[in-house]
C-alpha positions as CSV (number, residue, x, y, z in Angstrom):
1,X,3.2,6.8,17.2
2,X,1.4,4.2,19.1
3,X,-2.3,3.4,18.7
4,X,-5.0,1.5,20.5
5,X,-7.6,-0.7,18.8
6,X,-10.9,-1.2,20.6
7,X,-13.7,-3.4,19.3
8,X,-17.2,-2.0,20.1
9,X,-20.7,-3.5,20.1
10,X,-23.1,-2.2,17.5
11,X,-25.1,-0.3,20.1
12,X,-22.0,1.4,21.6
13,X,-22.1,5.2,21.8
14,X,-19.2,6.3,19.6
15,X,-19.7,10.0,20.5
16,X,-19.6,9.4,24.3
17,X,-16.5,7.1,24.0
18,X,-14.7,9.7,21.9
19,X,-15.5,12.5,24.4
20,X,-14.3,10.2,27.3
21,X,-11.0,9.3,25.5
22,X,-10.2,12.9,24.6
23,X,-10.3,13.9,28.2
24,X,-7.4,11.5,29.0
25,X,-4.0,13.3,29.2
26,X,-1.8,12.2,26.3
27,X,-4.5,11.4,23.8
28,X,-4.3,13.7,20.8
29,X,-7.1,12.4,18.7
30,X,-9.7,9.6,18.4
31,X,-10.8,8.1,15.1
32,X,-13.7,5.7,14.8
33,X,-13.2,3.3,11.9
34,X,-16.1,1.3,10.5
35,X,-14.7,-2.0,9.2
36,X,-17.7,-2.4,6.9
37,X,-16.9,1.0,5.3
38,X,-13.1,1.1,5.5
39,X,-12.4,3.2,2.4
40,X,-9.9,5.9,3.3
41,X,-10.4,9.6,2.6
42,X,-7.3,9.5,0.3
43,X,-8.8,6.6,-1.7
44,X,-12.0,8.6,-2.1
45,X,-10.1,11.6,-3.2
46,X,-8.3,9.7,-5.9
47,X,-11.6,8.2,-7.1
48,X,-13.0,11.7,-7.3
49,X,-9.9,12.9,-9.1
50,X,-10.5,10.5,-12.0
51,X,-13.8,12.2,-12.6
52,X,-12.3,15.6,-12.3
53,X,-9.6,14.7,-14.8
54,X,-12.2,13.7,-17.3
55,X,-13.8,17.1,-16.9
56,X,-10.6,19.1,-17.0
57,X,-10.9,20.3,-13.4
58,X,-7.1,20.2,-12.6
59,X,-7.0,22.9,-9.9
60,X,-9.8,21.1,-8.0
61,X,-7.8,17.9,-7.9
62,X,-4.8,19.6,-6.4
63,X,-6.9,21.4,-3.9
64,X,-8.7,18.3,-2.8
65,X,-5.6,16.2,-2.3
66,X,-3.8,19.0,-0.4
67,X,-6.9,19.5,1.9
68,X,-6.6,15.8,2.9
69,X,-3.0,16.1,3.8
70,X,-3.1,19.5,5.5
71,X,-6.5,19.2,7.2
72,X,-7.3,15.7,8.4
73,X,-10.9,15.2,9.4
74,X,-11.6,14.6,13.1
75,X,-14.3,12.0,13.9
């Protein structure tokens, strides 16, 4: 898979840029990544898992992790 990295000004319209890029043939998805908040969804899920383990919520942990792998969020 190939990707394209674009640096945007703070006042750029992320929504409009996403709409524009998705109209181009060959682009499957667009993800906006904020370098100031670069924590991944998987990293967040594992942090949440620690709390769930302490509470004994084992089924919730498995469901959360599988949701991340099977249903990636679109931004």
